[in-house]
C-alpha positions in Angstrom: -17.0 15.6 -27.4 -15.7 18.4 -29.6 -18.5 20.5 -31.2 -17.2 19.7 -34.7 -18.1 16.0 -33.9 -21.7 17.0 -33.1 -24.4 16.1 -35.6 -25.6 18.1 -38.6 -27.3 21.3 -37.5 -25.2 21.5 -34.3 -21.7 20.7 -35.5 -19.8 19.5 -38.5 -20.7 15.8 -38.1 -17.0 14.8 -38.2 -16.1 11.5 -36.5 -13.6 11.8 -33.6 -10.2 10.1 -33.7 -10.3 6.7 -32.0 -7.6 4.3 -30.9 -7.5 0.9 -29.2 -5.2 -1.9 -28.2 -5.2 -5.5 -27.1 -6.9 -7.1 -30.2 -6.8 -10.9 -29.6 -4.6 -13.0 -31.9 -6.6 -14.6 -34.6 -9.1 -11.8 -34.9 -10.5 -11.7 -38.4 -12.1 -8.2 -38.3 -13.1 -5.4 -36.0 -16.4 -3.6 -35.5 -17.0 -0.2 -33.8 -20.4 0.7 -32.3 -21.3 4.2 -31.1 -24.4 4.5 -28.9 -26.1 6.9 -26.6 -27.6 5.1 -23.5 -29.2 8.3 -22.3 -31.6 8.8 -25.2 -35.2 8.9 -24.1 -35.9 5.5 -25.7 -36.5 2.0 -24.4 -32.9 1.0 -25.5 -29.7 3.0 -26.4 -29.8 5.0 -29.6 -27.2 3.6 -32.0 -25.4 6.3 -33.9 -23.0 4.1 -35.9 -22.2 0.5 -36.7 -18.9 0.1 -38.5 -17.4 -3.3 -39.3 -15.0 -5.2 -41.6 -12.2 -3.1 -40.1 -8.8 -4.8 -40.5 -7.6 -6.3 -37.2 -4.2 -4.8 -38.0 -5.5 -1.3 -37.3 -5.2 0.2 -33.9 -6.9 3.6 -34.7 -9.0 5.6 -37.0 -8.3 9.2 -37.8 -10.7 12.1 -37.2 -13.3 12.1 -40.0 -12.4 8.5 -41.1 -15.8 7.1 -40.3 -17.9 9.1 -42.8 -20.4 7.1 -44.9 -18.0 7.2 -47.9 -15.0 5.8 -45.9 -12.8 3.2 -47.6 -11.8 0.0 -45.7 -14.9 -0.1 -43.5 -18.5 -1.3 -44.0 -21.5 0.4 -42.2 -24.6 -1.1 -40.8 -27.7 1.1 -40.2 -28.0 2.9 -36.9 -31.3 3.6 -35.0 -32.2 6.4 -37.5 -31.4 4.2 -40.5 -28.3 6.2 -41.4 -25.0 4.6 -42.5 -21.7 6.1 -41.4 -20.9 8.4 -38.5 -24.0 10.2 -37.2 -22.8 12.7 -34.5 -24.7 13.6 -31.4 -27.8 15.8 -31.4 -29.4 15.2 -28.0 -33.0 16.0 -27.4 -33.3 19.5 -25.9 -34.2 19.4 -22.2 -33.2 15.8 -21.8 -30.1 16.4 -19.7 -26.6 15.2 -20.3 -25.9 12.4 -22.7 -23.0 9.9 -22.9 -21.7 8.6 -26.2 -20.0 5.2 -25.9 -17.7 3.8 -28.5 -17.3 0.0 -28.3 -14.8 -2.0 -30.4 -15.8 -5.6 -30.9 -13.8 -8.5 -32.3 -16.6 -10.7 -33.9 -14.7 -14.0 -34.5 
């Protein structure tokens, strides 16, 4: 992940560009979840929950998932933040993966 996408204190906390395809017909909205399954916690650390994204979209531009974004609603991640919260892995905890999932909650 580019350094500019890393969390505050490490990078610029800018969300990366994302794209997807294959949205099923009849989908009402999309959701995007960003999580870190390698965090030293009992379950993955959720960095972002974004939903109410139009099913007509097939991408979001770099920086488009900031907490003040228009056309998207945010849930609270593990740390209670809304909007994109870039990676800041715990020092000495080894490599971390950051998984973006798009969901079609019909």
